[in-house]
BAGU-979773 format. One record per residue (C-alpha): x, y, z. Coordinates in nm, 2 decimals. Example, Ala and Ser with C-alpha at 12.3 -4.5 7.8 and 13.67 -1.06 7.14 Angstrom:
1.23_-0.45_0.78
1.37_-0.11_0.71
//
This chain:
0.00_0.02_0.03
0.13_0.33_-0.06
-0.08_0.70_0.10
-0.27_0.72_-0.26
-0.43_0.37_-0.21
-0.49_0.48_0.15
-0.67_0.83_0.08
-0.89_0.65_-0.18
-0.99_0.35_0.08
-1.07_0.66_0.33
-1.27_0.82_0.05
-1.49_0.54_-0.02
-1.51_0.45_0.31
-1.68_0.79_0.44
-1.86_0.77_0.11
-2.02_0.44_0.27
-2.10_0.56_0.58
-2.31_0.91_0.40
-2.45_0.68_0.15
-2.61_0.47_0.47
-2.69_0.80_0.71
-2.83_0.97_0.42
-3.06_0.64_0.42
-3.12_0.64_0.83
-3.18_1.07_0.78
-3.47_0.96_0.48
-3.65_0.75_0.71
-3.62_0.98_1.05
-3.80_1.18_0.79
-4.06_0.99_0.66
-4.12_0.90_1.04
-4.10_1.26_1.12
-4.41_1.32_0.89
-4.61_1.05_0.97
-4.59_1.02_1.35
-4.66_1.28_1.62
-4.33_1.23_1.72
-4.28_1.50_1.57
-3.96_1.65_1.85
-3.78_1.35_1.85
-3.78_1.24_1.46
-3.68_1.63_1.48
-3.39_1.63_1.70
-3.29_1.31_1.54
-3.27_1.44_1.15
-3.08_1.72_1.32
-2.77_1.52_1.44
-2.76_1.32_1.15
-2.79_1.66_0.96
-2.41_1.71_1.22
-2.28_1.37_1.15
-2.31_1.36_0.72
-2.21_1.70_0.75
-1.82_1.58_0.94
-1.86_1.31_0.72
-1.91_1.53_0.44
-1.57_1.69_0.56
-1.38_1.41_0.65
-1.48_1.31_0.26
-1.36_1.60_0.09
-1.06_1.65_0.29
-0.91_1.26_0.15
-1.03_1.35_-0.23
-0.84_1.64_-0.17
-0.54_1.49_-0.03
-0.58_1.17_-0.25
-0.56_1.42_-0.53
-0.27_1.63_-0.42
-0.04_1.30_-0.35
0.10_1.14_-0.58
0.25_0.72_-0.70
0.60_0.76_-0.55
0.80_0.57_-0.71
1.06_0.37_-0.48
1.32_0.21_-0.64
1.43_0.04_-0.29
1.08_-0.09_-0.19
1.22_-0.49_-0.24
1.39_-0.43_0.02
1.36_-0.47_0.46
1.21_-0.17_0.59
1.48_0.00_0.80
1.32_0.05_1.17
1.46_0.44_1.17
1.16_0.70_1.12
0.83_0.76_0.96
0.50_0.92_0.95
0.26_0.79_1.17
-0.13_0.73_1.11
-0.39_0.57_1.29
-0.79_0.55_1.22
-1.02_0.42_1.42
-1.30_0.37_1.13
-1.41_0.11_1.08
-1.13_-0.05_1.34
-0.83_0.04_1.46
-0.51_0.02_1.26
-0.19_0.17_1.25
0.07_0.24_0.94
0.39_0.34_0.92
0.43_0.55_0.64
0.85_0.67_0.40
0.91_0.99_0.34
0.78_0.89_0.01
0.44_0.74_0.06
0.56_0.36_0.07
0.36_0.18_0.37
0.65_-0.02_0.50
0.41_-0.13_0.83
0.05_-0.24_0.89
-0.12_-0.33_1.21
-0.47_-0.45_1.25
-0.72_-0.64_1.35
-0.71_-1.02_1.30
-0.91_-1.37_1.40
-0.74_-1.63_1.43
-0.93_-1.79_1.11
-0.70_-1.66_0.90
-0.97_-1.41_0.82
-0.95_-1.06_0.80
-1.11_-0.86_1.07
-1.45_-0.75_1.15
-1.51_-0.43_1.33
-1.62_-0.62_1.66
-1.32_-0.80_1.96
-1.33_-1.12_2.02
-1.49_-1.16_2.39
-1.23_-1.22_2.61
-0.85_-1.13_2.43
-0.82_-0.94_2.06
-0.58_-1.01_1.80
-0.38_-0.74_1.61
-0.17_-0.89_1.32
0.20_-0.69_1.19
0.29_-0.67_0.81
0.56_-0.52_0.67
0.56_-0.33_0.35
0.55_-0.67_0.13
0.21_-0.78_0.30
0.31_-1.08_0.47
0.21_-1.18_0.82
0.53_-1.09_1.06
0.43_-1.09_1.43
0.11_-1.14_1.58
0.00_-0.89_1.90
-0.29_-1.09_2.14
-0.43_-0.85_2.43
-0.62_-1.01_2.66
-0.93_-0.85_2.87
-0.83_-0.88_3.17
-0.55_-0.56_3.22
-0.43_-0.76_3.44
-0.30_-1.08_3.25
0.02_-1.00_3.01
-0.01_-0.90_2.64
0.19_-1.17_2.41
0.42_-1.08_2.09
0.40_-1.38_1.89
0.68_-1.41_1.69
0.78_-1.78_1.46
1.01_-1.86_1.68
0.89_-1.75_2.01
0.63_-1.61_2.26
0.74_-1.31_2.45
0.52_-1.16_2.70
0.43_-0.79_2.86
0.32_-0.81_3.18
0.17_-0.45_3.28
0.39_-0.35_3.65
0.26_-0.02_3.64
-0.05_0.21_3.49
-0.21_0.61_3.56
-0.27_0.89_3.30
0.09_0.93_3.19
0.22_0.63_3.29
0.23_0.28_3.11
0.49_0.01_3.22
0.56_-0.33_3.12
0.79_-0.58_3.23
0.91_-0.82_2.94
1.15_-1.08_3.05
1.48_-0.90_3.20
1.36_-0.56_3.06
1.17_-0.27_3.20
0.93_-0.05_2.90
0.77_0.27_2.99
0.53_0.43_2.75
0.52_0.76_2.87
0.22_1.02_2.77
0.15_1.37_2.77
-0.01_1.59_2.53
0.22_1.59_2.18
0.48_1.35_2.25
0.43_1.02_2.35
0.81_0.87_2.42
0.88_0.47_2.54
1.15_0.35_2.72
1.36_0.07_2.76
1.52_0.04_3.18
1.52_0.42_3.14
1.69_0.52_2.85
1.41_0.62_2.54
1.42_0.44_2.22
1.12_0.56_2.02
0.91_0.86_2.03
0.62_0.99_1.86
0.56_1.35_1.81
0.32_1.63_1.59
0.40_1.93_1.46
0.80_1.87_1.35
0.70_1.73_1.00
0.96_1.84_0.68
0.85_2.03_0.48
0.95_1.80_0.21
0.76_1.55_0.36
0.43_1.74_0.30
0.42_1.60_-0.03
0.22_1.35_0.03
0.11_1.40_0.41
-0.12_1.62_0.59
0.17_1.89_0.81
0.01_1.74_1.12
0.11_1.35_1.06
0.28_1.27_1.37
0.59_1.10_1.33
0.74_0.83_1.52
1.12_0.78_1.55
1.35_0.45_1.64
1.63_0.49_1.81
1.98_0.35_1.52
2.05_0.10_1.65
1.69_-0.05_1.77
1.72_-0.45_1.74
1.41_-0.69_1.60
1.32_-0.72_1.92
1.25_-0.39_2.09
1.10_-0.28_1.73
0.83_-0.52_1.70
0.79_-0.45_2.13
0.74_-0.10_2.11
0.49_-0.18_1.82
0.30_-0.41_2.09
0.36_-0.15_2.32
0.16_0.14_2.07
-0.13_-0.11_2.02
-0.19_-0.19_2.36
-0.21_0.19_2.46
-0.46_0.27_2.14
-0.62_-0.06_2.17
-0.70_0.00_2.55
-0.77_0.37_2.57
-0.86_0.51_2.27
-1.04_0.20_2.04
//
């Protein structure tokens, strides 16, 4: 996937939602004209109108971004993506997804819900646990993240060779701490930054408002940037992603 395909997907998604809500509004108008519950129907129509207006704005925004962006070309596309600096795109519609884009608009990593029978996830989570899949730029399955509904249980990162368990140790509105094998990983949250530390050393950071001008060819200027240390190991890279999935799944989804 590249950023132009992503904008095209979002455009179609919001168009479908506008059509669905428009059908509901038509039904409400019919009720308004043919029943005595006129006040309730009026409030329902007003609410649906506001929702349609919101989705219409989002629709035209993604149409604009799709037209403005060009199809990226990268001669190194077949090489494995590095673990350094990406554009961080978070989507909660129709389900939670995280995407890491390179500066030229190519998607290096994609994280989305997944179920155990190998099919794409619907927008409903499992009753007791949720499974996410981390895919690289070629679309192959790399790692699975299993998050329990019980916050006291470990979040599991399922690698091809082994399973790593991340145990929650401390939690408040600004800090989340996890014990992972022989290391402690911490998520520190603020209004503008999310920082992940390993044994008190910062190894990853998400920030807004620091995008270079040449990156704005494909992305909105307020798109967050996620950075990793140059010495990042593959294990720590996937642990960071697993912690971000936990954060957004539990607190934002």
